[in-house]
VOMI-515629 format. One record per atom (N, C-alpha, C): x, y, z; residue number from 1. Coordinates in pm, whole numbers. Example, Ala and Ser with C-alpha at 12.3 -4.5 7.8 and 13.67 -1.06 7.14 Angstrom:
SITE     px     py     pz  nr
SITE   1319   -569    780   1
SITE   1230   -450    780   1
SITE   1320   -330    780   1
SITE   1285   -225    708   2
SITE   1367   -106    714   2
SITE   1290      3    787   2
// end
This chain:
SITE     px     py     pz  nr
SITE   4284   6557   6804   1
SITE   4288   6411   6798   1
SITE   4419   6370   6734   1
SITE   4486   6265   6790   2
SITE   4608   6215   6732   2
SITE   4580   6144   6603   2
SITE   4657   6171   6502   3
SITE   4642   6106   6372   3
SITE   4727   5977   6371   3
SITE   4663   5864   6393   4
SITE   4730   5734   6398   4
SITE   4744   5680   6254   4
SITE   4857   5623   6220   5
SITE   4880   5569   6090   5
SITE   4793   5442   6074   5
SITE   4691   5439   5991   6
SITE   4608   5321   5974   6
SITE   4675   5227   5870   6
SITE   4628   5102   5866   7
SITE   4687   5007   5775   7
SITE   4669   5049   5629   7
SITE   4569   5121   5596   8
SITE   4545   5160   5454   8
SITE   4658   5252   5406   8
SITE   4729   5318   5499   9
SITE   4837   5404   5455   9
SITE   4958   5324   5405   9
SITE   4962   5196   5431  10
SITE   5060   5111   5372  10
SITE   5051   5120   5217  10
SITE   4928   5124   5168  11
SITE   4904   5139   5023  11
SITE   4952   5277   4977  11
SITE   4923   5378   5055  12
SITE   4970   5513   5019  12
SITE   5125   5520   5016  12
SITE   5187   5457   5112  13
SITE   5331   5455   5109  13
SITE   5384   5383   4991  13
SITE   5319   5269   4951  14
SITE   5361   5196   4835  14
SITE   5349   5281   4711  14
SITE   5242   5356   4701  15
SITE   5223   5443   4583  15
SITE   5329   5551   4583  15
SITE   5362   5607   4699  16
SITE   5464   5710   4699  16
SITE   5600   5656   4657  16
SITE   5627   5535   4693  17
SITE   5762   5478   4661  17
SITE   5775   5437   4516  17
SITE   5662   5426   4439  18
SITE   5674   5398   4297  18
SITE   5735   5520   4226  18
SITE   5742   5636   4293  19
SITE   5800   5752   4234  19
SITE   5953   5749   4245  19
SITE   6009   5656   4322  20
SITE   6152   5654   4342  20
SITE   6211   5528   4279  20
SITE   6340   5526   4262  21
SITE   6405   5404   4209  21
SITE   6390   5289   4307  21
SITE   6406   5167   4256  22
SITE   6373   5052   4334  22
SITE   6474   5023   4444  22
SITE   6598   5060   4432  23
SITE   6700   5025   4530  23
SITE   6768   5154   4577  23
SITE   6776   5169   4710  24
SITE   6841   5286   4765  24
SITE   6992   5269   4769  24
SITE   7065   5375   4743  25
SITE   7207   5372   4752  25
SITE   7244   5383   4900  25
SITE   7338   5299   4944  26
SITE   7372   5294   5086  26
SITE   7423   5427   5132  26
SITE   7380   5472   5251  27
SITE   7433   5590   5314  27
SITE   7514   5556   5440  27
SITE   7526   5428   5468  28
SITE   7605   5382   5582  28
SITE   7708   5280   5530  28
SITE   7833   5307   5554  29
SITE   7939   5219   5508  29
SITE   7994   5137   5624  29
SITE   7986   5006   5617  30
SITE   8035   4915   5722  30
SITE   7970   4947   5859  30
SITE   7839   4975   5859  31
SITE   7769   5001   5986  31
SITE   7745   4866   6056  31
SITE   7766   4863   6183  32
SITE   7739   4744   6264  32
SITE   7632   4771   6367  32
SITE   7540   4675   6383  33
SITE   7439   4683   6485  33
SITE   7490   4621   6611  33
SITE   7490   4689   6726  34
SITE   7540   4631   6852  34
SITE   7460   4510   6897  34
SITE   7525   4414   6955  35
SITE   7458   4295   7003  35
SITE   7364   4329   7121  35
SITE   7401   4423   7202  36
SITE   7323   4463   7320  36
SITE   7303   4613   7318  36
SITE   7184   4654   7360  37
SITE   7154   4795   7365  37
SITE   7058   4822   7477  37
SITE   7091   4921   7557  38
SITE   7000   4964   7665  38
SITE   6917   5083   7615  38
SITE   6784   5069   7630  39
SITE   6700   5177   7582  39
SITE   6728   5305   7660  39
SITE   6751   5415   7586  40
SITE   6778   5544   7656  40
SITE   6653   5595   7732  40
SITE   6679   5669   7838  41
SITE   6570   5733   7912  41
SITE   6542   5868   7851  41
SITE   6419   5892   7807  42
SITE   6382   6020   7742  42
SITE   6263   6077   7817  42
SITE   6268   6202   7842  43
SITE   6155   6269   7911  43
SITE   6111   6391   7831  43
SITE   5986   6419   7829  44
SITE   5932   6534   7756  44
SITE   5988   6662   7815  44
SITE   6025   6755   7727  45
SITE   6080   6883   7767  45
SITE   6000   7000   7710  45
SITE   5877   6971   7671  46
SITE   5787   7070   7616  46
SITE   5643   7038   7641  46
SITE   5552   7124   7599  47
SITE   5412   7103   7617  47
SITE   5359   6988   7530  47
SITE   5258   6920   7575  48
SITE   5194   6819   7495  48
SITE   5094   6887   7398  48
SITE   5106   6852   7269  49
SITE   5020   6907   7168  49
SITE   4960   6796   7085  49
SITE   4834   6769   7099  50
SITE   4764   6663   7023  50
SITE   4681   6733   6916  50
SITE   4731   6719   6788  51
SITE   4672   6792   6677  51
SITE   4655   6701   6556  51
SITE   4563   6727   6469  52
SITE   4545   6649   6346  52
SITE   4669   6664   6257  52
SITE   4712   6552   6197  53
SITE   4830   6552   6109  53
SITE   4790   6585   5965  53
SITE   4852   6684   5905  54
SITE   4823   6723   5771  54
SITE   4937   6697   5672  54
SITE   5048   6653   5720  55
SITE   5164   6621   5635  55
SITE   5282   6576   5720  55
SITE   5393   6557   5652  56
SITE   5511   6505   5721  56
SITE   5639   6568   5666  56
SITE   5747   6565   5748  57
SITE   5876   6610   5710  57
SITE   5976   6500   5743  57
SITE   6055   6460   5645  58
SITE   6165   6367   5673  58
SITE   6292   6451   5674  58
SITE   6349   6467   5796  59
SITE   6467   6553   5814  59
SITE   6592   6459   5806  59
SITE   6686   6498   5717  60
SITE   6806   6415   5691  60
SITE   6931   6497   5714  60
SITE   7009   6450   5812  61
SITE   7131   6521   5850  61
SITE   7253   6474   5767  61
SITE   7334   6572   5717  62
SITE   7453   6535   5645  62
SITE   7562   6505   5749  62
SITE   7592   6377   5763  63
SITE   7675   6334   5875  63
SITE   7818   6393   5874  63
SITE   7885   6404   5760  64
SITE   8018   6464   5764  64
SITE   8023   6601   5827  64
SITE   7919   6681   5804  65
SITE   7912   6813   5867  65
SITE   7880   6800   6016  65
SITE   7785   6714   6050  66
SITE   7750   6697   6189  66
SITE   7871   6650   6272  66
SITE   7955   6564   6216  67
SITE   8066   6506   6286  67
SITE   8192   6590   6277  67
SITE   8187   6700   6209  68
SITE   8308   6775   6178  68
SITE   8392   6810   6302  68
SITE   8331   6848   6410  69
SITE   8402   6877   6534  69
SITE   8364   6784   6649  69
SITE   8307   6668   6613  70
SITE   8262   6575   6715  70
SITE   8329   6441   6712  70
SITE   8435   6424   6632  71
SITE   8500   6295   6615  71
SITE   8546   6234   6747  71
SITE   8583   6317   6838  72
SITE   8638   6264   6970  72
SITE   8538   6272   7082  72
SITE   8415   6308   7053  73
SITE   8313   6317   7160  73
SITE   8252   6180   7187  73
SITE   8258   6136   7310  74
SITE   8202   6005   7347  74
SITE   8057   5996   7315  74
SITE   7986   6108   7338  75
SITE   7839   6108   7314  75
SITE   7804   6070   7175  75
SITE   7894   6106   7077  76
SITE   7864   6084   6936  76
SITE   7962   5983   6871  76
SITE   8019   5897   6958  77
SITE   8124   5805   6906  77
SITE   8070   5710   6799  77
SITE   7949   5661   6817  78
SITE   7897   5565   6718  78
SITE   7891   5629   6576  78
SITE   7845   5749   6571  79
SITE   7830   5816   6441  79
SITE   7961   5876   6388  79
SITE   8040   5929   6477  80
SITE   8151   6017   6433  80
SITE   8292   5964   6450  80
SITE   8312   5859   6529  81
SITE   8448   5812   6551  81
SITE   8504   5736   6432  81
SITE   8415   5677   6349  82
SITE   8459   5591   6240  82
SITE   8476   5449   6276  82
SITE   8470   5416   6409  83
SITE   8490   5274   6451  83
SITE   8364   5190   6426  83
SITE   8246   5254   6414  84
SITE   8123   5181   6391  84
SITE   8067   5210   6250  84
SITE   8150   5258   6157  85
SITE   8105   5285   6021  85
SITE   8114   5432   5988  85
SITE   8096   5460   5859  86
SITE   8091   5595   5812  86
SITE   7956   5624   5751  86
SITE   7912   5745   5760  87
SITE   7775   5773   5722  87
SITE   7766   5892   5626  87
SITE   7662   5896   5541  88
SITE   7634   6007   5456  88
SITE   7516   6081   5518  88
SITE   7399   6073   5455  89
SITE   7278   6128   5514  89
SITE   7217   6029   5610  89
SITE   7192   6077   5734  90
SITE   7124   5996   5835  90
SITE   6990   6061   5868  90
SITE   6900   5985   5922  91
SITE   6768   6038   5956  91
SITE   6772   6111   6089  91
SITE   6742   6237   6087  92
SITE   6719   6314   6210  92
SITE   6586   6279   6268  92
SITE   6484   6274   6183  93
SITE   6353   6236   6232  93
SITE   6246   6243   6125  93
SITE   6139   6173   6146  94
SITE   6019   6185   6064  94
SITE   5918   6264   6149  94
SITE   5880   6380   6101  95
SITE   5799   6470   6188  95
SITE   5658   6491   6127  95
SITE   5553   6464   6202  96
SITE   5419   6503   6154  96
SITE   5399   6651   6169  96
SITE   5331   6708   6073  97
SITE   5300   6848   6073  97
SITE   5150   6875   6090  97
SITE   5117   6997   6132  98
SITE   4975   7034   6145  98
SITE   4967   7185   6119  98
SITE   4955   7216   5991  99
SITE   4952   7357   5952  99
SITE   5083   7428   5987  99
SITE   5073   7537   6058 100
SITE   5189   7614   6092 100
SITE   5258   7569   6221 100
SITE   5207   7466   6285 101
SITE   5268   7410   6400 101
SITE   5281   7257   6385 101
SITE   5303   7189   6495 102
SITE   5318   7043   6486 102
SITE   5275   6979   6617 102
SITE   5221   6858   6608 103
SITE   5191   6784   6732 103
SITE   5319   6734   6797 103
SITE   5319   6721   6928 104
SITE   5438   6667   6993 104
SITE   5403   6606   7130 104
SITE   5488   6511   7174 105
SITE   5475   6447   7307 105
SITE   5334   6397   7330 105
SITE   5276   6329   7229 106
SITE   5137   6285   7238 106
SITE   5114   6169   7335 106
SITE   5220   6088   7361 107
SITE   5206   5976   7450 107
SITE   5335   5961   7533 107
SITE   5333   5877   7631 108
SITE   5452   5856   7717 108
SITE   5500   5711   7714 108
SITE   5475   5640   7605 109
SITE   5518   5501   7591 109
SITE   5656   5499   7526 109
SITE   5759   5476   7605 110
SITE   5895   5479   7556 110
SITE   5923   5364   7463 110
SITE   6017   5385   7370 111
SITE   6060   5277   7275 111
SITE   6155   5182   7344 111
SITE   6133   5057   7331 112
SITE   6221   4955   7387 112
SITE   6342   4936   7294 112
SITE   6444   4870   7349 113
SITE   6569   4848   7276 113
SITE   6545   4773   7147 113
SITE   6456   4673   7151 114
SITE   6435   4591   7030 114
SITE   6371   4668   6915 114
SITE   6301   4779   6951 115
SITE   6245   4862   6843 115
SITE   6348   4959   6787 115
SITE   6445   5001   6870 116
SITE   6548   5097   6833 116
SITE   6659   5030   6751 116
SITE   6705   4915   6791 117
SITE   6825   4850   6728 117
SITE   6822   4841   6576 117
SITE   6711   4798   6511 118
SITE   6716   4783   6365 118
SITE   6738   4911   6287 118
SITE   6734   5026   6356 119
SITE   6740   5158   6286 119
SITE   6875   5227   6303 119
SITE   6971   5160   6365 120
SITE   7094   5228   6398 120
SITE   7188   5252   6283 120
SITE   7162   5191   6164 121
SITE   7240   5226   6048 121
SITE   7172   5339   5969 121
SITE   7044   5366   6000 122
SITE   6971   5478   5940 122
SITE   6989   5604   6022 122
SITE   6993   5583   6152 123
SITE   7006   5695   6247 123
SITE   7094   5645   6362 123
SITE   7227   5668   6357 124
SITE   7321   5600   6448 124
SITE   7331   5659   6586 124
SITE   7217   5690   6648 125
SITE   7215   5746   6781 125
SITE   7091   5698   6851 125
SITE   7109   5608   6946 126
SITE   6996   5547   7012 126
SITE   6913   5648   7089 126
SITE   6979   5744   7152 127
SITE   6909   5849   7225 127
SITE   6821   5935   7134 127
SITE   6877   5968   7013 128
SITE   6798   6045   6919 128
SITE   6674   5965   6873 128
SITE   6695   5837   6842 129
SITE   6582   5752   6799 129
SITE   6474   5749   6906 129
SITE   6511   5731   7029 130
SITE   6417   5721   7138 130
SITE   6340   5853   7155 130
SITE   6414   5965   7141 131
SITE   6344   6095   7152 131
SITE   6256   6120   7032 131
SITE   6296   6087   6913 132
SITE   6214   6114   6795 132
SITE   6080   6037   6805 132
SITE   6087   5915   6856 133
SITE   5963   5838   6871 133
SITE   5872   5909   6971 133
SITE   5923   5944   7089 134
SITE   5840   5996   7194 134
SITE   5786   6136   7158 134
SITE   5871   6221   7100 135
SITE   5826   6358   7069 135
SITE   5740   6361   6944 135
SITE   5779   6290   6839 136
SITE   5707   6301   6712 136
SITE   5630   6174   6676 136
SITE   5693   6060   6682 137
SITE   5631   5938   6636 137
SITE   5504   5899   6712 137
SITE   5497   5933   6844 138
SITE   5378   5899   6920 138
SITE   5257   5976   6876 138
SITE   5280   6079   6796 139
SITE   5161   6158   6744 139
SITE   5115   6105   6608 139
SITE   5177   5998   6558 140
SITE   5131   5944   6428 140
SITE   5122   5794   6422 140
SITE   5156   5728   6531 141
SITE   5148   5582   6534 141
SITE   5127   5535   6677 141
SITE   5068   5418   6691 142
SITE   5046   5363   6824 142
SITE   5167   5295   6883 142
SITE   5255   5250   6797 143
SITE   5369   5172   6844 143
SITE   5501   5219   6780 143
SITE   5612   5219   6855 144
SITE   5737   5263   6801 144
SITE   5778   5186   6676 144
SITE   5752   5056   6674 145
SITE   5794   4976   6558 145
SITE   5728   5024   6430 145
SITE   5604   5068   6441 146
SITE   5532   5117   6324 146
SITE   5594   5250   6276 146
SITE   5624   5337   6367 147
SITE   5685   5466   6331 147
SITE   5820   5446   6262 147
SITE   5900   5361   6323 148
SITE   6037   5336   6258 148
SITE   6022   5264   6129 148
SITE   5928   5176   6113 149
SITE   5906   5101   5986 149
SITE   5868   5200   5876 149
SITE   5782   5297   5904 150
SITE   5744   5394   5804 150
SITE   5865   5484   5766 150
SITE   5939   5519   5866 151
SITE   6062   5600   5844 151
SITE   6157   5525   5753 151
SITE   6180   5397   5779 152
SITE   6274   5319   5697 152
SITE   6222   5306   5556 152
SITE   6094   5291   5536 153
SITE   6036   5274   5405 153
SITE   6065   5403   5322 153
SITE   6042   5518   5383 154
SITE   6071   5645   5316 154
SITE   6221   5666   5285 154
SITE   6301   5638   5386 155
SITE   6444   5656   5375 155
SITE   6502   5560   5268 155
SITE   6467   5432   5275 156
SITE   6523   5337   5181 156
SITE   6466   5350   5042 156
SITE   6363   5427   5026 157
SITE   6307   5449   4891 157
SITE   6376   5561   4817 157
SITE   6472   5629   4881 158
SITE   6539   5742   4816 158
SITE   6663   5699   4741 158
SITE   6694   5772   4638 159
SITE   6818   5757   4562 159
SITE   6908   5879   4594 159
SITE   7037   5851   4604 160
SITE   7130   5959   4645 160
SITE   7225   5995   4537 160
SITE   7225   6113   4488 161
SITE   7329   6159   4396 161
SITE   7461   6164   4473 161
SITE   7570   6174   4400 162
SITE   7703   6175   4462 162
SITE   7729   6315   4521 162
SITE   7707   6329   4653 163
SITE   7723   6458   4713 163
SITE   7868   6500   4727 163
SITE   7961   6406   4724 164
SITE   8103   6443   4719 164
SITE   8136   6514   4590 164
SITE   8086   6455   4480 165
SITE   8107   6520   4352 165
SITE   8038   6656   4342 165
SITE   7912   6660   4394 166
SITE   7839   6783   4395 166
SITE   7914   6892   4473 166
SITE   7977   6852   4582 167
SITE   8047   6948   4665 167
SITE   8159   7023   4587 167
SITE   8205   6965   4479 168
SITE   8314   7024   4401 168
SITE   8263   7110   4285 168
SITE   8134   7120   4267 169
SITE   8080   7199   4156 169
SITE   8107   7346   4177 169
SITE   8146   7414   4070 170
SITE   8169   7557   4077 170
SITE   8035   7634   4096 170
SITE   8034   7733   4178 171
SITE   7916   7812   4200 171
SITE   7806   7738   4266 171
SITE   7837   7645   4355 172
SITE   7733   7563   4421 172
SITE   7636   7650   4500 172
SITE   7507   7623   4483 173
SITE   7404   7696   4558 173
SITE   7306   7597   4617 173
SITE   7218   7647   4705 174
SITE   7113   7564   4759 174
SITE   7023   7511   4648 174
SITE   6998   7594   4546 175
SITE   6922   7549   4435 175
SITE   6983   7431   4361 175
SITE   7117   7435   4348 176
SITE   7184   7322   4281 176
SITE   7160   7193   4360 176
SITE   7171   7199   4492 177
SITE   7148   7082   4576 177
SITE   7008   7030   4556 177
SITE   6909   7118   4556 178
SITE   6769   7078   4534 178
SITE   6756   7006   4399 178
SITE   6811   7069   4296 179
SITE   6801   7010   4162 179
SITE   6866   6876   4150 179
SITE   6984   6861   4206 180
SITE   7056   6733   4199 180
SITE   6974   6623   4270 180
SITE   6915   6653   4387 181
SITE   6836   6556   4456 181
SITE   6710   6521   4376 181
SITE   6639   6623   4325 182
SITE   6512   6596   4253 182
SITE   6541   6518   4125 182
SITE   6651   6546   4057 183
SITE   6687   6473   3933 183
SITE   6713   6327   3960 183
SITE   6764   6294   4079 184
SITE   6795   6157   4115 184
SITE   6675   6075   4162 184
SITE   6562   6144   4192 185
SITE   6445   6082   4248 185
SITE   6323   6116   4166 185
SITE   6281   6023   4082 186
SITE   6165   6043   3996 186
SITE   6039   6082   4079 186
SITE   5970   6182   4036 187
SITE   5852   6225   4104 187
SITE   5876   6339   4208 187
SITE   6001   6359   4245 188
SITE   6033   6471   4333 188
SITE   6057   6594   4253 188
SITE   6029   6710   4313 189
SITE   6049   6840   4249 189
SITE   6116   6931   4348 189
SITE   6183   7031   4297 190
SITE   6270   7116   4377 190
SITE   6197   7181   4497 190
SITE   6074   7220   4477 191
SITE   6001   7292   4580 191
SITE   5967   7204   4699 191
SITE   5981   7073   4685 192
SITE   5953   6982   4795 192
SITE   6078   6944   4872 192
SITE   6194   7001   4839 193
SITE   6322   6968   4900 193
SITE   6372   7091   4979 193
SITE   6370   7081   5110 194
SITE   6421   7186   5191 194
SITE   6572   7171   5211 194
SITE   6648   7279   5198 195
SITE   6794   7280   5214 195
SITE   6830   7372   5328 195
SITE   6889   7317   5433 196
SITE   6924   7396   5549 196
SITE   7073   7409   5565 196
SITE   7124   7531   5564 197
SITE   7265   7559   5576 197
SITE   7294   7626   5708 197
SITE   7416   7610   5759 198
SITE   7453   7683   5878 198
SITE   7486   7829   5841 198
SITE   7525   7911   5939 199
SITE   7548   8049   5917 199
SITE   7662   8082   5821 199
SITE   7750   7982   5805 200
SITE   7860   7999   5713 200
SITE   7836   7935   5575 200
SITE   7717   7885   5553 201
SITE   7681   7828   5427 201
SITE   7706   7680   5408 201
SITE   7741   7612   5513 202
SITE   7768   7466   5503 202
SITE   7638   7387   5512 202
SITE   7620   7287   5429 203
SITE   7503   7206   5428 203
SITE   7489   7127   5561 203
SITE   7374   7143   5627 204
SITE   7349   7072   5753 204
SITE   7242   6961   5730 204
SITE   7131   6996   5667 205
SITE   7017   6904   5653 205
SITE   6946   6923   5524 205
SITE   6881   6815   5477 206
SITE   6773   6822   5379 206
SITE   6643   6796   5456 206
SITE   6538   6866   5422 207
SITE   6410   6839   5482 207
SITE   6310   6814   5370 207
SITE   6267   6690   5358 208
SITE   6184   6648   5250 208
SITE   6036   6656   5295 208
SITE   5955   6725   5216 209
SITE   5820   6759   5254 209
SITE   5721   6666   5188 209
SITE   5626   6611   5263 210
SITE   5522   6518   5218 210
SITE   5386   6571   5255 210
SITE   5286   6527   5177 211
SITE   5149   6551   5216 211
SITE   5100   6438   5313 211
SITE   4974   6432   5342 212
SITE   4925   6331   5437 212
SITE   4920   6189   5380 212
SITE   4953   6178   5249 213
SITE   4960   6045   5185 213
SITE   5107   6009   5151 213
SITE   5198   6082   5207 214
SITE   5339   6058   5185 214
SITE   5380   6077   5041 214
SITE   5316   6172   4975 215
SITE   5355   6213   4841 215
SITE   5430   6349   4852 215
SITE   5532   6371   4770 216
SITE   5608   6499   4777 216
SITE   5514   6620   4765 216
SITE   5539   6716   4848 217
SITE   5457   6839   4853 217
SITE   5550   6961   4870 217
SITE   5516   7071   4809 218
SITE   5599   7191   4823 218
SITE   5614   7229   4972 218
SITE   5737   7260   5012 219
SITE   5762   7294   5150 219
SITE   5709   7439   5178 219
SITE   5675   7459   5303 220
SITE   5651   7599   5344 220
SITE   5782   7671   5364 220
SITE   5779   7799   5392 221
SITE   5898   7881   5399 221
SITE   6001   7825   5502 221
SITE   5952   7786   5619 222
SITE   6043   7743   5725 222
SITE   6113   7615   5682 222
SITE   6041   7517   5629 223
SITE   6102   7391   5591 223
SITE   6189   7404   5464 223
SITE   6152   7499   5379 224
SITE   6228   7517   5254 224
SITE   6371   7562   5278 224
SITE   6390   7641   5382 225
SITE   6526   7680   5419 225
SITE   6586   7782   5325 225
SITE   6712   7759   5286 226
SITE   6787   7859   5205 226
SITE   6723   7876   5066 226
SITE   6722   7998   5019 227
SITE   6671   8029   4886 227
SITE   6764   7969   4778 227
SITE   6711   7950   4661 228
SITE   6787   7880   4557 228
SITE   6922   7949   4525 228
SITE   6927   8080   4528 229
SITE   7049   8149   4487 229
SITE   7154   8156   4601 229
SITE   7122   8106   4715 230
SITE   7218   8115   4828 230
SITE   7341   8025   4802 230
SITE   7459   8081   4816 231
SITE   7582   8001   4798 231
SITE   7589   7895   4907 231
SITE   7633   7776   4866 232
SITE   7638   7663   4958 232
SITE   7772   7593   4950 232
SITE   7808   7528   5060 233
SITE   7929   7445   5066 233
SITE   7892   7312   5134 233
SITE   7961   7205   5092 234
SITE   7936   7072   5150 234
SITE   8066   7018   5204 234
SITE   8074   6994   5331 235
SITE   8191   6938   5394 235
SITE   8203   6791   5359 235
SITE   8323   6748   5311 236
SITE   8337   6612   5265 236
SITE   8393   6518   5372 236
SITE   8431   6572   5483 237
SITE   8487   6488   5585 237
SITE   8637   6472   5565 237
SITE   8696   6386   5646 238
SITE   8840   6361   5637 238
SITE   8877   6272   5526 238
// end
């Protein structure tokens, strides 16, 4: 059965956000929302899995690293060219979990442009937003607007330490990144912060782990990513 977000979870989300500071530090600098947007065409590329939802993952991409070799790619111009703003952490997706697997492609109701547009400073890729709704969001909400609203609430409730300063710390490790994030967000603890590095040790993503009430929860091994002692690097961009 698909786990649909009921209205009572608005209360749960509110409780979860009392653990964070009241105002989020901006992760998008001079981001502009386009006046017109055509909804991207997205099609399922995997099996349909309708499963009960037991928790969630908020995957956050470190944009300077993502854009490192994509500045001139038309496909990623909005995020990486600098003409539409500069970004820090952007939302890759909010993913429902179900034990050791996850539900996916639960419905075929595509997101319309008006549901996508308000989220382009949080996740500056319309195709990614459309795909995240159809693959993941349709397994936890009836409507795209609900899925994106929940994602924005979680994202805007976070406080961000200065990752440019952190990148200059001597002996930087995945554990350091976890600690700096947890210290900046009351109620978070290191075990609930997944740190994903590429093969050369550069920070790619944070994966924040939640229980079914959107409260921080210790990540499993896959979402936890790099071990605390693993050496890490953070690309600062140009």
